[in-house]
C-alpha positions in Angstrom: 82.0 32.6 82.2 80.2 29.4 83.1 77.9 29.4 85.7 79.3 26.5 87.9 82.9 27.8 88.1 81.8 31.7 89.2 83.3 32.4 92.3 80.8 35.3 94.0 78.2 34.6 96.6 75.6 37.1 94.7 75.8 39.6 92.3 77.3 43.1 94.0 74.7 45.9 93.7 74.8 47.7 90.3 76.9 44.8 88.7 76.2 44.6 85.5 77.6 41.4 84.0 77.0 41.8 80.1 79.0 45.4 80.5 81.2 43.9 82.9 82.2 41.0 80.7 82.5 43.2 77.2 85.2 45.3 79.5 87.2 42.2 80.3 87.1 41.2 77.1 88.1 44.2 75.7 90.9 44.7 77.9 92.5 41.5 77.7 92.4 41.7 73.8 94.2 44.9 74.1 96.5 44.4 76.3 97.1 40.9 77.2 97.1 39.1 80.4 100.2 40.2 81.7 100.1 44.0 81.0 96.4 44.1 81.8 96.5 45.5 85.3 93.7 45.4 88.2 93.3 49.1 87.6 92.5 48.5 83.8 89.9 46.1 84.5 88.1 47.9 86.8 88.0 51.0 85.0 86.9 49.0 81.8 84.2 47.4 83.9 82.7 49.9 85.6 83.3 47.6 88.6 85.3 47.4 91.8 88.4 45.3 92.5 86.5 43.4 94.8 83.3 43.2 92.9 84.9 41.5 90.2 87.0 39.1 92.8 84.0 38.2 94.7 81.7 37.5 91.4 84.7 35.6 89.6 87.9 35.2 91.5 91.1 36.1 90.8 92.7 37.5 87.3 93.2 34.4 86.0 89.4 33.3 86.3 88.4 36.9 84.8 90.7 36.0 81.6 88.8 32.9 81.8 85.2 34.9 82.1 86.7 37.2 79.0 87.7 33.7 77.1 84.2 32.2 77.4 82.4 35.5 76.5 84.5 35.8 73.7 83.4 32.7 72.6 79.9 33.1 73.5 80.0 36.1 71.0 81.3 34.0 67.9 78.8 31.4 68.9 75.8 34.3 68.8 77.1 35.6 65.0 77.3 32.0 63.8 73.9 31.4 64.8 72.7 34.6 63.1 74.9 33.6 59.8 72.9 30.2 59.7 69.3 31.5 60.6 67.5 30.7 57.3 70.7 30.4 55.4 70.8 28.0 52.2 74.0 28.6 50.6 77.1 27.4 52.3 79.8 29.3 50.3 77.8 32.4 50.6 77.6 32.1 54.5 80.9 31.0 55.3 82.1 33.7 53.0 79.9 36.4 55.3 81.2 35.2 58.4 84.9 34.9 57.1 84.7 38.4 55.3 83.0 39.8 58.6 86.0 38.6 60.2 88.5 40.2 58.0 86.2 43.5 58.5 87.1 43.6 62.1 90.7 42.8 61.7 91.4 45.6 59.6 89.0 47.9 61.6 91.5 50.4 63.6 89.0 51.3 65.8 88.9 47.2 66.7 91.2 45.7 69.2 94.1 44.2 67.4 94.4 40.9 66.3 92.2 38.3 68.5 92.0 37.3 71.6 91.5 33.2 71.1 94.8 33.6 69.3 96.7 36.2 71.3 95.9 33.9 74.6 96.9 30.5 72.8 100.4 32.0 72.0 100.8 33.7 75.3 99.0 31.3 77.4 99.2 28.1 77.1 100.9 25.6 79.4 101.0 28.6 82.5 98.0 27.1 84.3 95.6 24.7 83.9 92.5 27.0 84.4 93.4 29.1 81.2 94.8 25.7 79.3 90.9 24.7 79.5 89.7 28.1 78.5 91.9 28.1 75.6 91.2 24.8 74.2 87.5 25.3 74.7 87.5 28.5 72.8 89.5 26.7 70.0 87.1 23.7 69.8 84.2 25.8 69.8 85.7 28.3 66.8 86.3 24.9 65.1 83.1 23.7 65.3 81.4 26.3 64.4 83.5 26.3 61.0 82.0 22.7 61.2 78.8 24.0 61.3 78.9 26.4 58.8 80.0 23.7 56.3 77.1 21.7 56.9 74.4 24.4 57.6 73.8 22.8 61.0 73.6 24.7 64.1 72.9 21.7 66.1 76.1 19.7 64.7 78.1 18.5 67.6 80.1 15.7 66.0 81.6 16.5 62.8 82.5 13.9 60.5 86.0 13.4 59.5 85.8 15.3 56.3 83.9 18.4 57.8 86.3 18.0 60.8 89.4 18.6 58.3 87.6 21.1 56.3 87.1 23.1 59.7 90.7 23.0 60.7 91.9 24.2 57.3 89.7 27.1 57.8 90.4 27.8 61.7 94.0 28.1 60.1 93.2 30.0 57.5 91.8 32.9 60.1 94.6 32.4 62.5 96.8 33.4 59.6 94.6 35.8 58.6 94.9 37.5 62.3 98.8 37.2 61.9 98.6 38.8 58.5 96.4 41.6 59.5 98.7 42.7 62.5 101.5 42.6 60.3 99.5 45.3 57.7 97.7 43.3 55.4 94.5 45.2 54.3 91.2 44.2 54.5 91.2 43.4 50.3 94.2 41.1 50.8 92.3 39.6 53.4 88.9 39.2 51.3 91.0 37.7 48.7 92.2 35.0 51.2 88.5 34.3 52.5 87.5 33.8 48.9 90.2 31.4 48.0 89.6 29.5 51.3 85.8 29.3 50.7 86.7 27.9 47.1 88.6 25.4 48.0 86.5 23.8 50.9 83.2 24.0 47.9 84.7 21.9 45.9 83.4 18.3 45.8 
């Protein structure tokens, strides 16, 4: 969660923020906002309820922190993929196939926290609406950065923005397909067709 939005007045003793954010993210990802109890969140983070509330705020604020953390992790993966990259199609294929790997990994939470929150929570609270808008915008921007091999890109030209929107839609569809039982080979085939489509002049 962004520093200016944190509610606490100092980190509680023994509060491991990276571990807490990982725990919040996985719990909301697996259970959704409604079904994730405060006991679930406390257990997965190793932090007392009071510590979570002191540092972040209420349950909605905890979800916002998880969404921002989820987005930051994807930012990091894209930055790593773009480090030294000189072939857009190869880089894009690697990133999208990595998503297919996660979506078909039985040990990982099912689906995608970004997509789950978008489907379940849009319109219910201005805080989650803002976080969902941020994470979806960041995902599309990262697609644009891969398309241009430019990590510092902030305002994509229209043609790149349209291709990024297309790729975002493809990934969203992969999430649904994986939850419906699509296997890794099927998702890889989708990725390859998408990459070929945006690679054509």
